[in-house]
C-alpha beads as a LAMMPS data file, in Angstrom:
LAMMPS data file: protein, C-alpha beads

91 atoms
90 bonds

1 atom types
1 bond types

-500.0 500.0 xlo xhi
-500.0 500.0 ylo yhi
-500.0 500.0 zlo zhi

Masses

1 110.0

Atoms # bond

1 1 1 433.565 160.467 -411.658
2 1 1 436.069 158.667 -413.874
3 1 1 439.741 158.061 -413.095
4 1 1 442.164 157.621 -415.983
5 1 1 445.805 158.142 -416.888
6 1 1 445.098 160.246 -419.988
7 1 1 442.379 162.617 -421.101
8 1 1 441.581 160.410 -424.097
9 1 1 441.153 157.400 -421.796
10 1 1 438.878 159.427 -419.482
11 1 1 436.829 160.544 -422.466
12 1 1 436.442 156.989 -423.800
13 1 1 435.453 155.552 -420.417
14 1 1 432.987 158.396 -419.864
15 1 1 431.358 157.838 -423.253
16 1 1 430.887 154.127 -422.550
17 1 1 429.496 154.695 -419.046
18 1 1 427.231 157.550 -420.133
19 1 1 425.873 155.293 -422.881
20 1 1 424.953 152.690 -420.243
21 1 1 423.320 155.362 -418.075
22 1 1 421.371 156.712 -421.060
23 1 1 420.052 153.235 -421.931
24 1 1 419.025 152.709 -418.297
25 1 1 417.265 156.082 -418.299
26 1 1 415.303 155.240 -421.463
27 1 1 414.271 151.877 -420.018
28 1 1 413.076 153.601 -416.832
29 1 1 411.412 156.527 -418.637
30 1 1 413.819 159.100 -417.172
31 1 1 415.038 162.073 -419.181
32 1 1 418.220 163.999 -418.456
33 1 1 418.246 167.715 -419.155
34 1 1 421.035 168.061 -421.700
35 1 1 420.993 171.849 -421.300
36 1 1 421.800 171.614 -417.588
37 1 1 424.330 168.789 -417.914
38 1 1 427.981 169.836 -417.935
39 1 1 431.347 168.105 -418.039
40 1 1 434.436 169.085 -416.066
41 1 1 437.923 167.613 -416.231
42 1 1 439.302 167.392 -412.687
43 1 1 443.074 167.294 -412.424
44 1 1 445.964 168.472 -410.312
45 1 1 448.492 167.514 -412.972
46 1 1 450.131 169.938 -415.358
47 1 1 449.442 168.009 -418.530
48 1 1 450.965 168.834 -421.882
49 1 1 448.134 167.175 -423.791
50 1 1 444.957 168.985 -424.772
51 1 1 442.596 169.890 -421.956
52 1 1 439.344 169.668 -423.931
53 1 1 437.058 166.692 -423.452
54 1 1 434.118 165.969 -425.750
55 1 1 431.217 164.087 -424.209
56 1 1 427.797 163.680 -425.846
57 1 1 424.377 163.195 -424.248
58 1 1 421.453 162.507 -426.580
59 1 1 423.533 163.627 -429.582
60 1 1 424.395 166.973 -427.970
61 1 1 427.949 167.846 -426.944
62 1 1 428.015 168.720 -423.263
63 1 1 429.575 172.052 -422.324
64 1 1 432.941 171.768 -420.620
65 1 1 433.289 174.074 -417.619
66 1 1 436.135 175.069 -415.308
67 1 1 433.871 175.426 -412.263
68 1 1 430.449 174.076 -411.302
69 1 1 428.097 174.162 -408.354
70 1 1 427.039 170.768 -406.990
71 1 1 424.891 170.422 -403.867
72 1 1 425.798 173.968 -402.819
73 1 1 429.559 173.534 -403.208
74 1 1 431.531 175.243 -405.964
75 1 1 434.054 172.802 -407.462
76 1 1 436.845 174.022 -409.721
77 1 1 438.867 171.828 -412.045
78 1 1 441.922 171.842 -409.721
79 1 1 439.845 171.169 -406.565
80 1 1 441.321 174.218 -404.812
81 1 1 437.890 175.439 -403.590
82 1 1 438.924 179.066 -404.235
83 1 1 435.700 179.586 -406.195
84 1 1 433.654 178.183 -403.298
85 1 1 435.389 180.450 -400.780
86 1 1 434.804 183.485 -403.013
87 1 1 431.168 182.436 -403.547
88 1 1 430.556 182.038 -399.806
89 1 1 432.295 185.347 -399.016
90 1 1 430.004 187.179 -401.465
91 1 1 426.815 185.669 -400.018

Bonds

1 1 1 2
2 1 2 3
3 1 3 4
4 1 4 5
5 1 5 6
6 1 6 7
7 1 7 8
8 1 8 9
9 1 9 10
10 1 10 11
11 1 11 12
12 1 12 13
13 1 13 14
14 1 14 15
15 1 15 16
16 1 16 17
17 1 17 18
18 1 18 19
19 1 19 20
20 1 20 21
21 1 21 22
22 1 22 23
23 1 23 24
24 1 24 25
25 1 25 26
26 1 26 27
27 1 27 28
28 1 28 29
29 1 29 30
30 1 30 31
31 1 31 32
32 1 32 33
33 1 33 34
34 1 34 35
35 1 35 36
36 1 36 37
37 1 37 38
38 1 38 39
39 1 39 40
40 1 40 41
41 1 41 42
42 1 42 43
43 1 43 44
44 1 44 45
45 1 45 46
46 1 46 47
47 1 47 48
48 1 48 49
49 1 49 50
50 1 50 51
51 1 51 52
52 1 52 53
53 1 53 54
54 1 54 55
55 1 55 56
56 1 56 57
57 1 57 58
58 1 58 59
59 1 59 60
60 1 60 61
61 1 61 62
62 1 62 63
63 1 63 64
64 1 64 65
65 1 65 66
66 1 66 67
67 1 67 68
68 1 68 69
69 1 69 70
70 1 70 71
71 1 71 72
72 1 72 73
73 1 73 74
74 1 74 75
75 1 75 76
76 1 76 77
77 1 77 78
78 1 78 79
79 1 79 80
80 1 80 81
81 1 81 82
82 1 82 83
83 1 83 84
84 1 84 85
85 1 85 86
86 1 86 87
87 1 87 88
88 1 88 89
89 1 89 90
90 1 90 91
């Protein structure tokens, strides 16, 4: 998780940190599944700037999502947990 004042700053920090993680993974013979990896911009602010964020892993742009499941919890980009409540009510 990255904290930044602007989306561009978050994107730049994420690219740098993901580059470090990728180098570590290569050195330790670990491969990340780029098809399962996603990116989500978490915010409670009503920003006027663009909401898209472009992050690459192994020369593939990661898909940006509005909601994702992590360790059984559905997180949405506003952290309202509405998706998780709906998911749990259905199951």
